[in-house]
PyMOL CGO cylinders between C-alpha atoms (Angstrom):
from pymol import cmd
from pymol.cgo import CYLINDER

trace = [
    CYLINDER, -91.51, 122.49, 85.68, -89.36, 125.39, 84.49, 0.3, 1, 1, 1, 1, 1, 1,
    CYLINDER, -89.36, 125.39, 84.49, -85.60, 125.39, 85.07, 0.3, 1, 1, 1, 1, 1, 1,
    CYLINDER, -85.60, 125.39, 85.07, -83.46, 128.40, 84.22, 0.3, 1, 1, 1, 1, 1, 1,
    CYLINDER, -83.46, 128.40, 84.22, -79.85, 127.83, 83.18, 0.3, 1, 1, 1, 1, 1, 1,
    CYLINDER, -79.85, 127.83, 83.18, -77.39, 130.70, 83.48, 0.3, 1, 1, 1, 1, 1, 1,
    CYLINDER, -77.39, 130.70, 83.48, -73.87, 130.02, 82.23, 0.3, 1, 1, 1, 1, 1, 1,
    CYLINDER, -73.87, 130.02, 82.23, -70.75, 131.88, 81.22, 0.3, 1, 1, 1, 1, 1, 1,
    CYLINDER, -70.75, 131.88, 81.22, -70.32, 129.89, 78.00, 0.3, 1, 1, 1, 1, 1, 1,
    CYLINDER, -70.32, 129.89, 78.00, -72.83, 128.50, 75.45, 0.3, 1, 1, 1, 1, 1, 1,
    CYLINDER, -72.83, 128.50, 75.45, -71.28, 125.01, 75.64, 0.3, 1, 1, 1, 1, 1, 1,
    CYLINDER, -71.28, 125.01, 75.64, -72.19, 124.79, 79.31, 0.3, 1, 1, 1, 1, 1, 1,
    CYLINDER, -72.19, 124.79, 79.31, -75.78, 125.64, 78.49, 0.3, 1, 1, 1, 1, 1, 1,
    CYLINDER, -75.78, 125.64, 78.49, -76.00, 122.90, 75.87, 0.3, 1, 1, 1, 1, 1, 1,
    CYLINDER, -76.00, 122.90, 75.87, -74.36, 120.35, 78.20, 0.3, 1, 1, 1, 1, 1, 1,
    CYLINDER, -74.36, 120.35, 78.20, -76.84, 121.12, 80.95, 0.3, 1, 1, 1, 1, 1, 1,
    CYLINDER, -76.84, 121.12, 80.95, -79.79, 121.05, 78.54, 0.3, 1, 1, 1, 1, 1, 1,
    CYLINDER, -79.79, 121.05, 78.54, -78.63, 117.59, 77.44, 0.3, 1, 1, 1, 1, 1, 1,
    CYLINDER, -78.63, 117.59, 77.44, -78.33, 116.46, 81.04, 0.3, 1, 1, 1, 1, 1, 1,
    CYLINDER, -78.33, 116.46, 81.04, -81.84, 117.63, 81.89, 0.3, 1, 1, 1, 1, 1, 1,
    CYLINDER, -81.84, 117.63, 81.89, -83.39, 116.05, 78.81, 0.3, 1, 1, 1, 1, 1, 1,
    CYLINDER, -83.39, 116.05, 78.81, -86.95, 116.80, 77.75, 0.3, 1, 1, 1, 1, 1, 1,
    CYLINDER, -86.95, 116.80, 77.75, -88.50, 116.32, 81.18, 0.3, 1, 1, 1, 1, 1, 1,
    CYLINDER, -88.50, 116.32, 81.18, -88.13, 120.01, 82.07, 0.3, 1, 1, 1, 1, 1, 1,
    CYLINDER, -88.13, 120.01, 82.07, -88.99, 123.24, 80.34, 0.3, 1, 1, 1, 1, 1, 1,
    CYLINDER, -88.99, 123.24, 80.34, -85.69, 125.10, 80.14, 0.3, 1, 1, 1, 1, 1, 1,
    CYLINDER, -85.69, 125.10, 80.14, -84.93, 128.79, 79.87, 0.3, 1, 1, 1, 1, 1, 1,
    CYLINDER, -84.93, 128.79, 79.87, -81.31, 129.81, 79.39, 0.3, 1, 1, 1, 1, 1, 1,
    CYLINDER, -81.31, 129.81, 79.39, -79.16, 132.93, 79.36, 0.3, 1, 1, 1, 1, 1, 1,
    CYLINDER, -79.16, 132.93, 79.36, -75.49, 133.82, 79.15, 0.3, 1, 1, 1, 1, 1, 1,
    CYLINDER, -75.49, 133.82, 79.15, -74.13, 135.24, 82.38, 0.3, 1, 1, 1, 1, 1, 1,
    CYLINDER, -74.13, 135.24, 82.38, -72.67, 138.46, 81.01, 0.3, 1, 1, 1, 1, 1, 1,
    CYLINDER, -72.67, 138.46, 81.01, -75.71, 139.25, 78.89, 0.3, 1, 1, 1, 1, 1, 1,
    CYLINDER, -75.71, 139.25, 78.89, -77.04, 142.62, 79.99, 0.3, 1, 1, 1, 1, 1, 1,
    CYLINDER, -77.04, 142.62, 79.99, -80.61, 141.55, 79.21, 0.3, 1, 1, 1, 1, 1, 1,
    CYLINDER, -80.61, 141.55, 79.21, -81.01, 138.66, 81.64, 0.3, 1, 1, 1, 1, 1, 1,
    CYLINDER, -81.01, 138.66, 81.64, -84.61, 138.72, 82.77, 0.3, 1, 1, 1, 1, 1, 1,
    CYLINDER, -84.61, 138.72, 82.77, -85.45, 136.96, 86.03, 0.3, 1, 1, 1, 1, 1, 1,
    CYLINDER, -85.45, 136.96, 86.03, -87.80, 134.09, 85.28, 0.3, 1, 1, 1, 1, 1, 1,
    CYLINDER, -87.80, 134.09, 85.28, -90.27, 132.56, 87.72, 0.3, 1, 1, 1, 1, 1, 1,
    CYLINDER, -90.27, 132.56, 87.72, -88.86, 129.04, 87.89, 0.3, 1, 1, 1, 1, 1, 1,
    CYLINDER, -88.86, 129.04, 87.89, -88.57, 126.08, 90.24, 0.3, 1, 1, 1, 1, 1, 1,
    CYLINDER, -88.57, 126.08, 90.24, -84.76, 126.00, 89.99, 0.3, 1, 1, 1, 1, 1, 1,
    CYLINDER, -84.76, 126.00, 89.99, -81.90, 128.04, 88.62, 0.3, 1, 1, 1, 1, 1, 1,
    CYLINDER, -81.90, 128.04, 88.62, -78.79, 126.20, 87.52, 0.3, 1, 1, 1, 1, 1, 1,
    CYLINDER, -78.79, 126.20, 87.52, -75.72, 128.40, 87.38, 0.3, 1, 1, 1, 1, 1, 1,
    CYLINDER, -75.72, 128.40, 87.38, -72.58, 127.19, 85.59, 0.3, 1, 1, 1, 1, 1, 1,
    CYLINDER, -72.58, 127.19, 85.59, -69.78, 129.74, 85.75, 0.3, 1, 1, 1, 1, 1, 1,
    CYLINDER, -69.78, 129.74, 85.75, -66.06, 129.88, 86.39, 0.3, 1, 1, 1, 1, 1, 1,
    CYLINDER, -66.06, 129.88, 86.39, -65.80, 131.42, 89.85, 0.3, 1, 1, 1, 1, 1, 1,
    CYLINDER, -65.80, 131.42, 89.85, -62.13, 132.25, 89.34, 0.3, 1, 1, 1, 1, 1, 1,
    CYLINDER, -62.13, 132.25, 89.34, -63.16, 135.14, 87.10, 0.3, 1, 1, 1, 1, 1, 1,
    CYLINDER, -63.16, 135.14, 87.10, -64.05, 138.30, 89.03, 0.3, 1, 1, 1, 1, 1, 1,
    CYLINDER, -64.05, 138.30, 89.03, -66.46, 139.53, 86.34, 0.3, 1, 1, 1, 1, 1, 1,
    CYLINDER, -66.46, 139.53, 86.34, -68.48, 136.32, 86.69, 0.3, 1, 1, 1, 1, 1, 1,
    CYLINDER, -68.48, 136.32, 86.69, -68.75, 136.79, 90.44, 0.3, 1, 1, 1, 1, 1, 1,
    CYLINDER, -68.75, 136.79, 90.44, -69.85, 140.41, 90.00, 0.3, 1, 1, 1, 1, 1, 1,
    CYLINDER, -69.85, 140.41, 90.00, -72.46, 139.39, 87.43, 0.3, 1, 1, 1, 1, 1, 1,
    CYLINDER, -72.46, 139.39, 87.43, -73.77, 136.64, 89.72, 0.3, 1, 1, 1, 1, 1, 1,
    CYLINDER, -73.77, 136.64, 89.72, -74.07, 139.09, 92.60, 0.3, 1, 1, 1, 1, 1, 1,
    CYLINDER, -74.07, 139.09, 92.60, -76.04, 141.47, 90.39, 0.3, 1, 1, 1, 1, 1, 1,
    CYLINDER, -76.04, 141.47, 90.39, -78.33, 138.67, 89.25, 0.3, 1, 1, 1, 1, 1, 1,
    CYLINDER, -78.33, 138.67, 89.25, -78.91, 137.39, 92.77, 0.3, 1, 1, 1, 1, 1, 1,
    CYLINDER, -78.91, 137.39, 92.77, -79.99, 140.85, 93.88, 0.3, 1, 1, 1, 1, 1, 1,
    CYLINDER, -79.99, 140.85, 93.88, -82.57, 141.02, 91.07, 0.3, 1, 1, 1, 1, 1, 1,
    CYLINDER, -82.57, 141.02, 91.07, -83.70, 137.40, 91.10, 0.3, 1, 1, 1, 1, 1, 1,
    CYLINDER, -83.70, 137.40, 91.10, -85.30, 136.11, 94.26, 0.3, 1, 1, 1, 1, 1, 1,
    CYLINDER, -85.30, 136.11, 94.26, -87.76, 133.87, 92.38, 0.3, 1, 1, 1, 1, 1, 1,
    CYLINDER, -87.76, 133.87, 92.38, -85.89, 130.56, 92.27, 0.3, 1, 1, 1, 1, 1, 1,
    CYLINDER, -85.89, 130.56, 92.27, -86.41, 128.47, 95.41, 0.3, 1, 1, 1, 1, 1, 1,
    CYLINDER, -86.41, 128.47, 95.41, -83.46, 126.28, 94.36, 0.3, 1, 1, 1, 1, 1, 1,
    CYLINDER, -83.46, 126.28, 94.36, -80.14, 127.63, 93.11, 0.3, 1, 1, 1, 1, 1, 1,
    CYLINDER, -80.14, 127.63, 93.11, -77.80, 124.90, 91.94, 0.3, 1, 1, 1, 1, 1, 1,
    CYLINDER, -77.80, 124.90, 91.94, -74.23, 125.86, 91.09, 0.3, 1, 1, 1, 1, 1, 1,
    CYLINDER, -74.23, 125.86, 91.09, -72.23, 123.67, 88.74, 0.3, 1, 1, 1, 1, 1, 1,
    CYLINDER, -72.23, 123.67, 88.74, -68.47, 124.16, 88.65, 0.3, 1, 1, 1, 1, 1, 1,
    CYLINDER, -68.47, 124.16, 88.65, -65.56, 122.42, 87.01, 0.3, 1, 1, 1, 1, 1, 1,
    CYLINDER, -65.56, 122.42, 87.01, -62.92, 122.39, 89.72, 0.3, 1, 1, 1, 1, 1, 1,
    CYLINDER, -62.92, 122.39, 89.72, -62.42, 120.20, 92.76, 0.3, 1, 1, 1, 1, 1, 1,
    CYLINDER, -62.42, 120.20, 92.76, -61.34, 122.99, 95.10, 0.3, 1, 1, 1, 1, 1, 1,
    CYLINDER, -61.34, 122.99, 95.10, -63.55, 123.57, 98.14, 0.3, 1, 1, 1, 1, 1, 1,
    CYLINDER, -63.55, 123.57, 98.14, -63.11, 127.28, 97.63, 0.3, 1, 1, 1, 1, 1, 1,
    CYLINDER, -63.11, 127.28, 97.63, -65.47, 127.21, 94.64, 0.3, 1, 1, 1, 1, 1, 1,
    CYLINDER, -65.47, 127.21, 94.64, -68.16, 125.45, 96.66, 0.3, 1, 1, 1, 1, 1, 1,
    CYLINDER, -68.16, 125.45, 96.66, -67.76, 128.02, 99.44, 0.3, 1, 1, 1, 1, 1, 1,
    CYLINDER, -67.76, 128.02, 99.44, -68.02, 130.87, 96.91, 0.3, 1, 1, 1, 1, 1, 1,
    CYLINDER, -68.02, 130.87, 96.91, -71.12, 129.29, 95.37, 0.3, 1, 1, 1, 1, 1, 1,
    CYLINDER, -71.12, 129.29, 95.37, -72.83, 129.07, 98.77, 0.3, 1, 1, 1, 1, 1, 1,
    CYLINDER, -72.83, 129.07, 98.77, -71.86, 132.68, 99.48, 0.3, 1, 1, 1, 1, 1, 1,
    CYLINDER, -71.86, 132.68, 99.48, -73.56, 133.64, 96.19, 0.3, 1, 1, 1, 1, 1, 1,
    CYLINDER, -73.56, 133.64, 96.19, -76.82, 131.96, 97.24, 0.3, 1, 1, 1, 1, 1, 1,
    CYLINDER, -76.82, 131.96, 97.24, -76.39, 128.36, 96.16, 0.3, 1, 1, 1, 1, 1, 1,
    CYLINDER, -76.39, 128.36, 96.16, -78.62, 125.77, 97.79, 0.3, 1, 1, 1, 1, 1, 1,
    CYLINDER, -78.62, 125.77, 97.79, -76.65, 122.93, 96.18, 0.3, 1, 1, 1, 1, 1, 1,
    CYLINDER, -76.65, 122.93, 96.18, -73.37, 122.57, 94.33, 0.3, 1, 1, 1, 1, 1, 1,
    CYLINDER, -73.37, 122.57, 94.33, -72.19, 119.86, 91.96, 0.3, 1, 1, 1, 1, 1, 1,
    CYLINDER, -72.19, 119.86, 91.96, -69.21, 119.24, 89.71, 0.3, 1, 1, 1, 1, 1, 1,
    CYLINDER, -69.21, 119.24, 89.71, -69.66, 119.25, 85.96, 0.3, 1, 1, 1, 1, 1, 1,
    CYLINDER, -69.66, 119.25, 85.96, -67.89, 115.96, 85.23, 0.3, 1, 1, 1, 1, 1, 1,
    CYLINDER, -67.89, 115.96, 85.23, -71.11, 114.50, 83.85, 0.3, 1, 1, 1, 1, 1, 1,
    CYLINDER, -71.11, 114.50, 83.85, -69.38, 111.94, 81.65, 0.3, 1, 1, 1, 1, 1, 1,
    CYLINDER, -69.38, 111.94, 81.65, -67.46, 110.38, 84.56, 0.3, 1, 1, 1, 1, 1, 1,
    CYLINDER, -67.46, 110.38, 84.56, -70.41, 110.63, 86.96, 0.3, 1, 1, 1, 1, 1, 1,
    CYLINDER, -70.41, 110.63, 86.96, -73.03, 108.09, 85.86, 0.3, 1, 1, 1, 1, 1, 1,
    CYLINDER, -73.03, 108.09, 85.86, -75.59, 109.36, 88.36, 0.3, 1, 1, 1, 1, 1, 1,
    CYLINDER, -75.59, 109.36, 88.36, -75.23, 113.04, 87.47, 0.3, 1, 1, 1, 1, 1, 1,
    CYLINDER, -75.23, 113.04, 87.47, -78.70, 113.21, 85.94, 0.3, 1, 1, 1, 1, 1, 1,
    CYLINDER, -78.70, 113.21, 85.94, -80.24, 111.56, 88.98, 0.3, 1, 1, 1, 1, 1, 1,
    CYLINDER, -80.24, 111.56, 88.98, -78.36, 113.91, 91.32, 0.3, 1, 1, 1, 1, 1, 1,
    CYLINDER, -78.36, 113.91, 91.32, -79.47, 116.95, 89.33, 0.3, 1, 1, 1, 1, 1, 1,
    CYLINDER, -79.47, 116.95, 89.33, -83.11, 115.80, 89.37, 0.3, 1, 1, 1, 1, 1, 1,
    CYLINDER, -83.11, 115.80, 89.37, -83.02, 115.29, 93.13, 0.3, 1, 1, 1, 1, 1, 1,
    CYLINDER, -83.02, 115.29, 93.13, -81.63, 118.78, 93.64, 0.3, 1, 1, 1, 1, 1, 1,
    CYLINDER, -81.63, 118.78, 93.64, -84.25, 120.35, 91.38, 0.3, 1, 1, 1, 1, 1, 1,
    CYLINDER, -84.25, 120.35, 91.38, -87.17, 118.47, 92.90, 0.3, 1, 1, 1, 1, 1, 1,
    CYLINDER, -87.17, 118.47, 92.90, -86.09, 118.98, 96.50, 0.3, 1, 1, 1, 1, 1, 1,
    CYLINDER, -86.09, 118.98, 96.50, -88.45, 121.82, 97.23, 0.3, 1, 1, 1, 1, 1, 1,
]
cmd.load_cgo(trace, "trace")
């Protein structure tokens, strides 16, 4: 099962790869990379700061090109409901916070979101 991770910072990519473990094949790309190629995958996990206008613009551009992922999971690092609302407006099917260390069931929650096809 292929999962594509798109993030605005390399540390977010490595954190999400660690969370997913070796159970999934993972493709990853940086958000502002001009060469993002849409990948046929079962889920796309997007981790980006939605307070930054350039990130939102890049996500809109990607969502117009990439209609292949049946599941789009947005991961954000703020509690505000506004970020969840923005994520849903950008095509999210699920949203989750990135406090993986404090959330013992984060891996289980992520797996449920990915598998929920």
